[in-house]
C-alpha positions as CSV (number, residue, x, y, z in Angstrom):
1,M,-52.4,-85.5,57.4
2,L,-55.7,-84.3,58.9
3,E,-55.6,-81.1,57.5
4,I,-55.6,-83.2,54.1
5,T,-57.8,-85.6,55.0
6,K,-60.8,-83.5,56.2
7,Y,-61.3,-82.3,52.3
8,S,-60.6,-85.5,50.8
9,F,-63.9,-86.1,49.8
10,A,-65.4,-82.9,49.3
11,N,-62.1,-82.2,47.1
12,G,-63.2,-85.0,44.9
13,K,-66.7,-83.9,44.5
14,I,-66.0,-80.4,43.7
15,R,-63.3,-81.5,41.3
16,A,-65.9,-83.1,39.2
17,M,-68.2,-80.3,39.8
18,L,-65.3,-77.9,37.9
19,S,-66.0,-80.1,35.0
20,Y,-69.5,-78.7,34.2
21,L,-68.9,-75.4,34.6
22,L,-69.3,-73.5,31.4
23,T,-65.8,-72.8,29.3
24,K,-65.2,-70.0,27.8
25,E,-65.7,-71.2,24.5
26,E,-69.2,-72.6,25.7
27,F,-69.9,-69.1,26.8
28,F,-68.8,-67.7,23.9
29,S,-71.2,-70.2,21.7
30,L,-74.1,-68.6,23.8
31,Y,-72.9,-65.2,23.5
32,M,-73.2,-65.6,19.7
33,K,-77.3,-66.6,20.0
34,D,-80.6,-65.5,20.9
35,I,-82.5,-65.9,24.2
36,D,-84.3,-69.4,22.4
37,G,-80.7,-70.6,21.3
38,I,-79.1,-69.8,25.1
39,I,-81.9,-71.5,26.6
40,E,-81.8,-74.9,24.5
41,E,-78.1,-74.9,24.1
42,L,-78.0,-74.5,28.5
43,K,-81.0,-77.8,28.3
44,N,-77.9,-80.1,27.0
45,K,-75.4,-78.9,30.2
46,K,-75.8,-80.8,33.3
47,Y,-76.2,-78.1,35.9
48,Y,-79.0,-76.5,33.7
49,R,-81.0,-79.7,31.8
50,N,-83.5,-79.5,34.9
51,I,-83.6,-76.3,36.0
52,F,-84.7,-75.1,32.3
53,S,-86.5,-78.2,31.1
54,K,-89.2,-78.0,33.5
55,I,-89.8,-74.2,32.9
56,H,-92.4,-72.9,30.4
57,K,-90.7,-70.6,27.9
58,K,-93.2,-68.2,28.7
59,E,-92.1,-68.3,32.1
60,L,-88.5,-68.3,30.9
61,E,-89.5,-64.7,29.5
62,N,-90.0,-63.3,32.8
63,L,-86.0,-62.6,33.4
64,P,-86.4,-61.7,36.9
65,L,-87.9,-65.3,37.4
66,T,-85.4,-66.7,35.5
67,E,-82.8,-65.0,37.8
68,K,-84.5,-66.2,40.9
69,I,-84.3,-70.0,39.6
70,L,-80.7,-69.4,38.9
71,K,-79.8,-68.2,42.5
72,K,-81.9,-70.5,44.3
73,N,-80.4,-73.2,42.5
74,D,-76.7,-71.6,43.3
75,I,-77.8,-71.6,47.0
76,G,-79.0,-75.4,46.7
77,I,-75.1,-76.1,45.5
78,C,-73.7,-74.2,48.1
79,R,-76.1,-75.9,50.6
80,K,-74.9,-79.4,49.1
81,I,-71.1,-78.5,49.4
82,K,-71.9,-77.5,53.1
83,N,-72.7,-81.0,53.7
84,F,-69.3,-82.4,52.0
85,I,-67.5,-81.0,55.0
86,P,-67.4,-82.9,57.6
87,T,-66.3,-80.4,60.3
88,R,-68.7,-77.7,62.5
89,R,-66.1,-74.8,62.0
90,E,-65.8,-75.1,58.4
91,K,-69.6,-75.9,57.6
92,E,-70.2,-72.5,59.5
93,F,-67.9,-70.7,57.5
94,I,-69.2,-72.1,54.4
95,S,-72.9,-71.1,55.6
96,L,-71.2,-67.4,55.1
97,F,-71.4,-67.8,51.4
98,I,-74.8,-68.9,51.4
99,E,-75.9,-65.6,53.4
100,K,-74.4,-63.4,50.9
101,Y,-77.5,-64.2,48.6
102,E,-79.5,-63.1,51.9
103,V,-77.7,-59.5,52.4
104,E,-78.1,-59.4,48.6
105,Q,-82.1,-59.9,48.7
106,I,-81.9,-57.1,51.8
107,K,-80.6,-54.7,49.6
108,T,-82.9,-55.3,47.0
109,A,-85.6,-55.1,49.5
110,L,-84.3,-51.4,50.8
111,S,-84.0,-50.2,47.1
112,L,-87.8,-51.6,46.4
113,W,-88.9,-49.5,49.4
114,H,-87.0,-46.6,48.7
115,K,-88.1,-46.0,45.1
116,K,-91.6,-47.1,46.4
117,V,-92.3,-50.2,44.1
118,S,-94.7,-52.9,45.6
119,N,-96.4,-54.5,42.5
120,N,-94.9,-57.7,41.0
121,I,-91.7,-58.0,43.4
122,H,-92.4,-61.6,44.4
123,N,-89.8,-63.0,40.9
124,F,-87.5,-60.6,42.9
125,F,-87.1,-62.5,46.5
126,I,-86.3,-66.2,46.9
127,E,-89.4,-66.8,49.7
128,E,-87.9,-69.4,51.3
129,K,-85.8,-68.8,54.6
130,I,-81.9,-68.8,53.1
131,V,-80.4,-68.1,56.8
132,H,-82.7,-65.8,58.5
133,K,-86.2,-65.4,58.6
134,I,-87.2,-62.1,56.9
135,D,-90.4,-60.9,55.4
136,Y,-89.4,-58.9,52.3
137,K,-92.6,-57.8,51.5
138,K,-93.1,-56.2,54.4
139,I,-90.0,-54.3,54.2
140,I,-90.8,-52.9,51.2
141,D,-94.4,-52.0,52.2
142,S,-92.7,-50.0,55.6
143,S,-94.1,-46.5,56.0
144,S,-90.4,-45.7,57.8
145,Y,-87.2,-46.7,58.0
146,D,-87.5,-47.1,62.1
147,E,-90.3,-50.2,60.4
148,I,-88.1,-51.5,58.5
149,I,-85.2,-51.9,61.6
150,S,-88.0,-53.3,63.9
151,L,-88.6,-55.9,61.0
152,V,-85.1,-57.1,61.0
153,E,-85.0,-57.1,65.2
154,K,-84.2,-60.8,65.1
155,T,-81.4,-60.7,62.7
156,P,-77.7,-59.3,62.1
157,Y,-79.1,-57.0,59.8
158,K,-80.5,-54.5,62.6
159,K,-77.1,-53.4,63.8
160,P,-75.7,-52.2,60.6
161,L,-79.4,-50.3,59.4
162,I,-79.4,-48.5,62.9
163,E,-75.5,-47.8,62.2
164,A,-76.7,-46.3,58.6
165,K,-79.9,-44.5,60.2
166,N,-78.2,-40.9,60.6
167,F,-77.0,-40.9,57.4
168,Y,-79.9,-42.1,55.6
169,N,-82.0,-39.5,57.2
170,E,-80.0,-36.5,56.0
171,E,-79.4,-37.7,52.7
172,K,-82.1,-39.7,52.1
173,S,-79.9,-42.2,50.0
174,I,-80.1,-45.5,50.3
175,F,-76.7,-45.7,49.3
176,Y,-75.8,-45.9,53.0
177,P,-77.9,-48.6,54.4
178,E,-76.5,-51.1,51.7
179,I,-73.0,-50.1,52.2
180,F,-73.6,-50.9,56.0
181,V,-75.1,-53.9,55.5
182,D,-72.4,-54.9,52.9
183,I,-69.7,-53.6,55.6
184,Y,-71.4,-56.0,58.4
185,Y,-71.2,-59.1,56.0
186,Y,-67.7,-58.7,55.3
187,K,-66.5,-57.8,58.8
188,K,-67.9,-61.2,59.6
189,L,-66.2,-63.0,56.7
190,I,-63.0,-61.6,58.1
191,E,-63.7,-62.6,61.8
192,E,-65.0,-66.2,61.1
193,S,-62.0,-66.9,58.5
194,Q,-59.8,-65.8,61.4
195,K,-61.3,-69.3,63.7
196,L,-60.0,-71.4,60.7
197,S,-56.8,-74.0,60.8
198,K,-53.6,-72.0,59.9
199,M,-53.5,-73.2,56.4
200,D,-57.1,-72.8,55.9
201,R,-56.7,-69.1,57.4
202,E,-53.6,-68.4,55.3
203,V,-55.6,-69.3,51.9
204,M,-58.9,-67.1,52.3
205,K,-56.4,-64.3,53.7
206,R,-55.7,-64.3,50.1
207,I,-59.4,-64.7,48.7
208,I,-60.9,-62.3,51.3
209,G,-57.9,-59.6,51.1
210,V,-58.6,-59.5,47.0
211,I,-62.6,-59.4,47.9
212,V,-62.5,-56.5,50.4
213,D,-60.0,-54.7,48.1
214,I,-62.3,-55.0,45.5
215,E,-65.1,-53.8,47.6
216,N,-63.0,-50.7,49.2
217,I,-62.2,-49.5,45.9
218,R,-65.9,-50.0,44.6
219,F,-66.7,-48.2,47.9
220,L,-64.4,-45.1,47.6
221,F,-65.0,-44.5,43.9
222,R,-68.6,-44.3,44.7
223,I,-68.1,-41.9,47.8
224,I,-65.8,-39.5,46.2
225,K,-67.8,-39.5,42.8
226,Y,-71.2,-38.6,44.6
227,Y,-70.9,-38.3,48.2
228,P,-67.6,-36.4,48.8
229,S,-68.8,-34.6,51.6
230,K,-69.1,-37.3,53.6
231,I,-66.0,-38.9,53.2
232,S,-64.6,-38.4,56.3
233,K,-67.1,-39.5,58.2
234,L,-67.8,-42.6,56.6
235,Y,-63.5,-43.6,56.9
236,S,-64.2,-44.6,60.5
237,F,-67.0,-47.2,59.8
238,I,-66.0,-49.3,57.0
239,I,-62.5,-48.9,55.9
240,L,-61.4,-52.7,56.2
241,E,-57.3,-54.2,55.3
242,G,-57.5,-56.0,52.3
243,K,-54.5,-57.9,50.8
244,Y,-52.8,-55.2,48.8
245,I,-54.6,-52.0,50.2
246,N,-54.5,-50.8,53.8
247,L,-56.8,-47.6,53.6
248,K,-56.7,-47.1,57.7
249,E,-54.1,-44.5,57.7
250,K,-55.0,-43.1,54.2
251,K,-57.1,-39.7,54.5
252,L,-58.7,-39.6,50.6
253,K,-60.5,-36.4,50.0
254,T,-60.8,-36.1,46.5
255,E,-60.7,-38.0,43.2
256,K,-57.5,-36.9,42.4
257,D,-56.3,-38.8,45.9
258,F,-57.8,-41.8,45.0
259,L,-56.3,-42.0,41.6
260,D,-52.8,-41.1,43.3
261,F,-53.3,-44.0,46.0
262,L,-54.2,-46.2,43.4
263,S,-51.0,-45.9,41.5
264,K,-49.0,-47.0,44.0
265,T,-50.5,-50.3,44.3
266,P,-51.0,-53.4,42.5
267,Y,-54.1,-52.1,40.8
268,A,-52.4,-49.2,38.8
269,S,-53.9,-50.4,35.6
270,L,-57.3,-48.9,36.7
271,T,-56.2,-45.2,36.4
272,E,-56.2,-46.3,33.2
273,F,-60.0,-46.3,32.6
274,L,-61.3,-45.5,36.1
275,N,-63.1,-42.2,34.7
276,S,-64.3,-43.9,31.3
277,D,-65.4,-47.0,31.5
278,Y,-66.8,-48.3,34.8
279,Y,-67.0,-51.9,33.4
280,K,-64.0,-52.2,32.9
281,F,-62.8,-50.9,36.1
282,E,-65.1,-53.8,37.9
283,N,-63.7,-56.4,35.3
284,F,-60.1,-55.4,36.1
285,L,-60.8,-55.9,39.5
286,Y,-62.8,-59.3,39.5
287,Q,-60.2,-61.1,37.4
288,I,-57.7,-60.6,39.5
289,L,-59.8,-62.4,42.3
290,Y,-60.4,-65.0,39.7
291,D,-57.3,-65.5,39.0
292,N,-56.2,-66.2,42.7
293,I,-58.9,-68.4,43.1
294,H,-57.6,-70.4,40.2
295,K,-54.2,-70.7,41.6
296,I,-55.7,-72.2,44.9
297,L,-58.6,-74.3,43.3
298,Y,-55.2,-76.4,41.2
299,G,-53.0,-76.5,43.7
300,F,-52.1,-78.7,46.6
301,P,-52.8,-79.4,49.9
302,F,-56.6,-79.5,49.4
303,T,-57.8,-76.8,51.7
304,I,-60.9,-74.6,52.3
305,G,-60.1,-72.6,49.5
306,T,-61.6,-75.6,47.0
307,P,-65.2,-75.7,48.4
308,V,-64.9,-71.5,48.6
309,G,-63.2,-70.9,45.2
310,Y,-66.3,-72.9,43.0
311,M,-68.6,-71.2,44.6
312,I,-67.5,-68.0,43.7
313,L,-66.6,-68.9,40.4
314,K,-70.5,-70.6,40.2
315,E,-71.5,-67.2,41.4
316,R,-69.9,-65.8,38.6
317,E,-71.3,-68.3,35.5
318,T,-74.6,-67.5,37.0
319,K,-74.6,-63.5,37.2
320,N,-72.9,-63.9,33.6
321,L,-75.7,-65.8,32.1
322,I,-78.1,-63.5,33.8
323,S,-76.5,-60.2,32.4
324,L,-76.7,-62.0,29.0
325,L,-79.9,-62.7,29.0
326,Y,-80.6,-59.0,29.7
327,G,-78.5,-58.1,27.0
328,K,-80.0,-60.3,24.5
329,K,-83.9,-59.2,25.4
330,Y,-83.1,-55.8,25.4
331,N,-81.0,-55.7,22.4
332,W,-77.8,-54.4,23.7
333,E,-75.0,-53.6,21.4
334,R,-72.4,-56.2,21.4
335,E,-69.6,-54.2,22.9
336,K,-71.9,-53.1,25.8
337,L,-72.6,-56.7,26.4
338,K,-68.8,-57.5,26.5
339,M,-68.3,-55.5,29.2
340,V,-70.8,-56.5,31.5
341,L,-69.7,-60.1,31.5
342,K,-67.2,-60.7,34.3
């Protein structure tokens, strides 16, 4: 009974919030409009009215700024959801889904530093502290990789950046620091989920398991495709156990090994378009995740899967809106735009 009542308040609130997510029909309506039409229609939606009605049209044409505003709004929603939860352990777990936004900002800062882009970067970052106090401008302006490590001294990102240092120095590819930061995050997500109650633990095992499968497959695809000589070294650092795929005992050295392995998993359909269409490949993976989330959201009893599922779906909606706005601004062909929407 305690397990059910723990989320009763949050469940009622989140059920109401779910009703305000954009439906497929509403998204198709946006898809058929130009940028001005999209913005006008969003002004009539509950969760976008306050955002877009207060922003000048010229500001909205600055898509990195619009993206930042939307993500900042999502973080605010996640914090509101965290406040719905009465117990400390579960609040801390919800905080990890807020930290994901910080992880993405760290990776963006690393990428801009690597590309030596330091002008007009303020629109890429939420200046306020998300979880840890980080000066992204200083990271981007750093003179060396070691200086970046010193700037994140008091954050959990120091350890993964140190682990990635030798790989970065050898290859001068920002791929390695980005991947190691991701792996830190997913390991922490798995570890913290083990501290939840039995019912919550089982639900999160389903969701996190699919997320880890997605990240493992995306990682292996990139490694085998672009860094095949490094796969044996990287295996010991980053391969995690997912829902359907346990890669700990596998030794995949070539693209053929990868495809043969996938063909024996529930992700076998990926082999049909993995080489030719990366967007379809990603969309297929994410659809499996969203199908699992929908089953949990509308099931019983109430668990931590309800707030977590909502946050993941809200993040998906924001990513799709951002892709739609970029596609309209840069006149992407309709087929390409359809492919990038998850």
